[in-house]
C-alpha positions, 0 to 999 in steps of 0.5 A: 383108550382115547387121548385122555387115557394117557394125558396128564391131569391135575391131582391135588392132595385131597382130590383122590379117594381110591374107593370113590374117585373116577380113575379114567386113565393110568396117569390118574394113578401115577399122580395120585401115587406121588401124593401118597408117597409124600409122607410115610404117614400118608403111605401107611394110611393108604396101604391099610385102606387098600388091604381092608378093601374086598377082592371081588367086584369093582372094589376088587378092581380098585384094590388091585390098582391101589396094590400097584400104587403102594409097590406090591407089584406081585399082588397087584398083578394077581388081583388085576388078572381077572379085570384086565380084559374088560378094563383098560386101566386094569390091563395097563396097570397090570402090565406095568406091575408085570414089568416091574417084577420081570414078567416081560412076556406076559406084560408084552401080551397085554401091551400088544393087545392095548396097542392093537386096540388103540393104534394111535397111542404111543405108550402101549406100543412102546411098552410092548416093544420094551417088554419084548426087548427085556425078555430077549435081553434076559435070555442074553439074545441081543441080536433078536432083541435089536431085530424085534425093536427095529421091526417094531419101529418100522411097522409103527404108524407115522405118528409114532416117530414123533413120540418119546417112546420112538426116540427111547427105543431107538436109543436102546437099539443104538446103545446095544449096538455100542454107539454110545454117542447116538444113544445119548442123543436119542435119550436126550431127544426123548427127554425133551418130549417127555421129562418124566419117562423114568426108563429113558432117564434111567438109561440116559443117566447110566450111559452118561455116567459110564461115558464120563459125562458126570454133569449130564448123569447128575441131571438125569439122576436128579430128575429121577430123584424128584419123582415119587416114589424114589428108586433106591438104586437111584439114590445110591447112584446119585449119592455116589456121583455126588461124592465123586463131585465132592458134594458130600453133604448132598451124598449123605442126604441121599444115603440118609433117606435110604437108611431112614426108610430101611434101617436094615440096609447095611450098605446105606448105613456104611455109605452114610457114615463115609459121606458124613466123614467127608463133610467139613473134616480134615484127615491126617493122611498118614493116619488115614492110610494106616487105618484103611485096611482096618476099616475095610475089614470092619465094614465086612457084613456078618452075613458074609460068614456062615453062622448057626441060626441061633447065633445069627438070630441073636446078632440080628436082634442085637442089631450087629451087622458088621465086624466093626459092630462085633469088635466093640463088644465084650464076651460078657456082653454077648453072653449076657444076651438071652439065648447066646451061649458058649457055642455061639460065642466060640463061633464069633471068636473064630470069625474074628480070629480069622481076621486078626481081631477079637472081642473088646479089642482097642482101636490101636490093637486092632490096627496093629493086629490087621497090619500083621494079619495082612502082612506082604503075601507076594514073593519074588521079583516085584514083590514089594510093589505088589504088596503095596496097600491099595491106600497108596493109589489115592483112589476116588471113593467109587473106585476104592469101594469097587476094589474093596468089594473084590476083597483087594488089600494090595496092588497085587490083588487088583492086578489079578482082575481083568477089565471086563470083570471090573466093568461088570460091577455096578456103578463102575464105568470107563471113567473109573476103569481109566482112573484105576489103570492110570494109578496102577501104571504109576507103579508099573503095574497093569490089570490082568489081560484075561478074563480069568484071575491069575 
């Protein structure tokens, strides 16, 4: 592995043919992969050509590389297993595939061998340390994780200190030691050296967002979103950040990309609807508050309920994914569907009934029914405040979604949860926590001081 193995070279749209093009380094694959993912037709055509390749000989090696390119990491790791000892690119690609599927110990062994073989190259050494770090963190052994990375940094050649990988790994150690300020500086330094290092950009974006540095997080997420293929979680996080910044058009574009590429992603469809509703529209505040509880329940996925296999299959084929989809239908419409009988119908009616809803229900009726079904539950002192609906808090979209995901309908429901529980939720950081605590304080309330629900 000479320096050309990891350096970037130009890759035009028509210069790469998996079956014949020379592949001297992993960077060649990375660049070709971006071309493949520029259009769905190109990706589908490329995937078909990969599937048609034989499993043996040099064609089998190239097939393994192609499987990595289309994101089939499990199959890529298996296909390249017999090639990694004799081919550097195959070894590096297999190690990357193993990292993607969480088999960190196996990946670490590959990158250790490569770093010993090419001690002057920073990427294998950095990936070996990162693989060991992730393996330790998967076992919740932070102390060992930090110690191993520090030992790797101390034993690395002097030239490693100027690499992106060195700054990134030092940033990981600082973050694990709860030194967010130093971690952010180190991630920023790594980005200056290599603005395409995905793992570094991901940590920078995540930590910046948790620290309330929205503009810095936005820059990092935008950089990640410009790299093909785009990670789905990046689009979700970028979309929510856009919404926090009042950029509903940009947020809708993020969710639309997810929804178009995976029509079965219910969350993307719901988030897209929310974002679109905020574009150039004005809502009557009183009406919005009245309907807030209903919308929470209507967004509940059908998968949250236990259904018979027949009923579930029928609903899947009818593209019914939420309670809101169900309420729009009548009994006759459901019964007219093939294999959907009275037993399945009764299951559906029981589910809706548990939420104060029924099939074919008019919107006004649903609002009234939800109000009655979710009437105040707390009693005694301070019950009026505790039974106040969460819509009264006027929360940002990010925070509102978090408390909705905890099935909170009232302020009392929110106060049953602790800070640590909220911070453990995806996309909920210190900025969101402080907003929620501030809003609750206006009503004289606080979060649960313990880690257990009341």
